[in-house]
C-alpha positions in Angstrom: 0.0 0.0 0.0 3.1 2.3 -0.1 2.7 5.2 -2.4 5.3 6.0 -5.1 5.9 9.4 -3.7 8.9 10.2 -1.6 8.8 10.5 2.2 9.0 14.3 1.9 6.2 14.5 -0.7 3.9 12.3 1.5 4.7 14.5 4.6 3.9 17.7 2.6 0.6 16.2 1.5 -0.2 15.2 5.1 0.6 18.7 6.3 -1.7 20.1 3.6 -4.5 17.8 4.7 -4.1 18.7 8.3 -4.1 22.4 7.4 -7.4 22.1 5.4 -9.1 20.2 8.1 -8.0 22.6 10.8 -9.5 25.5 8.9 -12.9 23.7 9.1 -13.9 25.0 5.6 -14.1 21.6 4.0 -17.5 20.0 3.5 -18.2 16.9 5.6 -17.9 14.3 2.9 -14.6 15.8 1.7 -13.4 16.1 5.3 -14.0 12.3 5.8 -12.1 11.5 2.6 -9.3 13.8 3.6 -9.2 12.3 7.1 -8.9 8.7 5.7 -6.1 9.8 3.3 -4.3 11.5 6.2 -4.6 8.4 8.3 -3.1 6.3 5.6 -0.3 8.7 4.9 0.5 8.9 8.6 0.8 5.1 8.8 3.0 5.0 5.7 5.3 7.7 7.1 5.5 6.0 10.5 6.5 2.7 8.8 9.1 4.5 6.8 10.6 6.1 9.9 10.6 2.8 11.8 12.4 1.1 8.9 15.0 3.9 8.8 15.5 3.7 12.5 16.1 0.0 12.3 18.7 0.6 9.5 20.4 3.2 11.7 20.7 1.0 14.7 23.6 -0.8 13.0 26.8 0.8 12.0 29.9 -0.6 10.3 33.2 -0.3 12.2 36.4 0.5 10.4 37.3 -3.2 10.3 34.0 -4.1 8.6 32.3 -5.5 11.6 28.7 -4.4 12.5 27.9 -3.1 15.9 24.8 -1.8 17.5 24.5 2.0 17.3 23.7 3.8 20.5 22.6 7.4 20.0 23.8 9.9 22.6 21.0 11.8 24.4 
């Protein structure tokens, strides 16, 4: 169900949807459709971020070995 758009394009679309819904000027039927699309985009974006986070939890050492990455707070 992933779209062919980039993460940034999906995020921009979600931001536009949220903006339109917050203004309250969208007819109910359109608002429902927009809300459903926003929910789908939000799930796609979250999945993309989780995948990226998993990829970043591993780093390659100078000798080619892989070690867990621990981000400093």
